[in-house]
C-alpha positions in Angstrom: 128.3 75.6 67.6 130.6 78.5 68.7 129.0 81.5 70.3 129.9 84.7 68.6 131.6 87.5 70.4 131.5 91.3 69.8 135.0 90.9 68.4 133.8 88.6 65.6 133.6 90.2 62.1 130.2 88.7 61.3 127.3 90.7 62.5 124.9 88.7 64.6 121.3 89.8 65.1 118.4 89.4 67.5 115.1 91.2 67.5 114.0 92.4 70.9 110.5 92.9 69.6 109.8 89.6 68.0 112.4 86.9 69.0 110.7 84.0 70.7 111.0 83.8 74.5 111.0 80.4 76.2 109.4 79.4 79.5 111.2 77.5 82.2 108.7 74.9 83.3 110.2 74.9 86.8 109.1 78.5 87.5 106.3 78.5 90.1 102.9 80.2 89.5 103.3 84.0 89.8 106.7 83.8 88.3 106.0 82.2 84.9 107.8 84.5 82.5 109.5 83.5 79.3 112.8 84.9 78.3 115.4 85.1 75.5 119.1 85.8 76.0 119.4 88.3 73.2 122.7 89.7 74.4 124.3 86.2 74.2 122.6 85.6 70.8 124.5 88.5 69.3 127.8 87.6 70.9 127.8 90.1 73.8 130.1 89.4 76.7 130.2 92.5 78.8 126.5 93.0 79.2 123.7 90.5 80.2 120.7 91.4 78.0 117.5 89.4 78.2 114.0 90.0 76.9 111.1 88.8 79.0 107.5 88.0 78.0 105.3 88.4 81.0 101.8 87.0 80.8 99.0 88.7 82.9 99.5 88.3 86.6 103.1 87.1 86.4 106.4 88.5 87.7 109.9 88.1 86.3 111.6 87.4 89.7 111.1 88.0 93.4 111.8 91.4 94.9 115.6 91.7 95.0 118.7 93.9 94.7 122.1 93.2 93.3 125.5 94.9 93.6 125.5 96.1 90.1 123.3 98.5 88.1 120.3 96.9 86.3 118.1 98.6 83.7 114.6 97.8 82.6 113.0 98.9 79.3 109.3 98.3 78.6 109.1 97.1 74.9 105.4 96.5 74.9 102.5 96.6 77.3 102.9 97.9 80.9 104.5 96.6 84.1 104.2 97.6 87.7 107.6 98.0 89.3 108.0 97.7 93.0 111.0 99.6 94.5 111.9 100.9 98.0 110.0 104.1 97.1 106.7 102.4 96.2 105.0 101.0 93.1 105.5 102.6 89.7 103.6 101.8 86.5 105.8 101.8 83.5 104.4 102.0 80.0 105.8 101.1 76.6 109.0 102.9 75.8 109.8 103.8 79.5 113.2 102.9 80.9 114.4 102.8 84.5 117.7 102.2 86.2 118.1 100.3 89.5 121.3 101.3 91.3 123.5 98.8 93.1 122.6 97.8 96.6 119.4 98.1 98.7 118.3 101.4 97.0 118.0 99.4 93.7 115.6 96.7 95.0 113.0 95.9 92.5 110.3 93.5 91.2 108.5 93.8 87.9 104.9 92.4 87.6 102.4 92.4 84.8 99.1 93.4 86.4 97.3 94.1 83.1 95.0 91.8 81.1 97.5 91.5 78.2 101.1 90.4 77.8 104.0 92.7 78.5 107.5 92.5 77.0 110.5 94.0 78.8 114.2 94.1 78.3 116.6 93.9 81.3 120.3 94.6 81.0 123.2 94.7 83.4 126.9 93.8 83.6 127.6 90.2 83.0 130.2 90.1 85.9 130.8 87.1 88.1 130.9 86.6 91.0 127.4 88.0 91.4 125.3 88.4 94.6 121.6 89.1 94.9 119.7 89.8 98.1 116.0 89.0 98.5 114.6 91.2 101.3 111.1 89.6 101.5 112.4 86.1 102.1 115.7 87.1 103.8 117.7 85.1 101.3 121.0 85.7 99.6 122.1 84.1 96.3 125.7 83.9 95.3 126.9 82.9 91.8 130.7 82.8 91.8 131.1 81.7 88.1 131.2 78.0 88.7 127.8 76.4 88.7 128.9 73.8 91.3 129.6 76.6 93.8 126.3 78.5 93.4 124.4 78.9 96.6 121.0 80.3 97.8 120.6 80.6 101.6 118.7 82.4 104.3 120.7 84.8 106.2 119.9 83.3 109.6 120.7 79.7 108.4 123.9 80.6 106.7 125.5 82.9 109.4 128.6 81.3 110.7 131.8 82.8 112.2 134.6 83.5 109.8 136.8 80.9 111.5 134.1 78.2 111.8 135.4 74.8 110.6 139.0 76.1 110.1 142.1 74.3 111.5 
């Protein structure tokens, strides 16, 4: 099946309020959120748009920042967003923007007794880099899955000329 693009003449639809989100069974406790790639479903290429369903007590991903703008819109429920300036509770309908770099570090967690539904969007550029300050990791996604890497800064630090001839 061919994935539609924005250039296609056929209108593709997704419903950010009701489309089913799927869990990744490999996600550890505390990070068990389901998601749907709604941007991809409608043929988007320039933006990565995902809807997440967060059960009580779960987070979408670890505290991190990227080198692109990311946005979060609360579609239903409430989430607690940790940023470099503290924790902020966001309610249904509220939207925030995380700037590129360390000032945009964030983590969204559902600390309520009901489910929360949020939409995240950012550019779909590759290569992409994410930094995880709590665990001192860096992830790099160059656009070829075989070249993806997640490493700790201390373990991965080598001289530029190391191993060259």
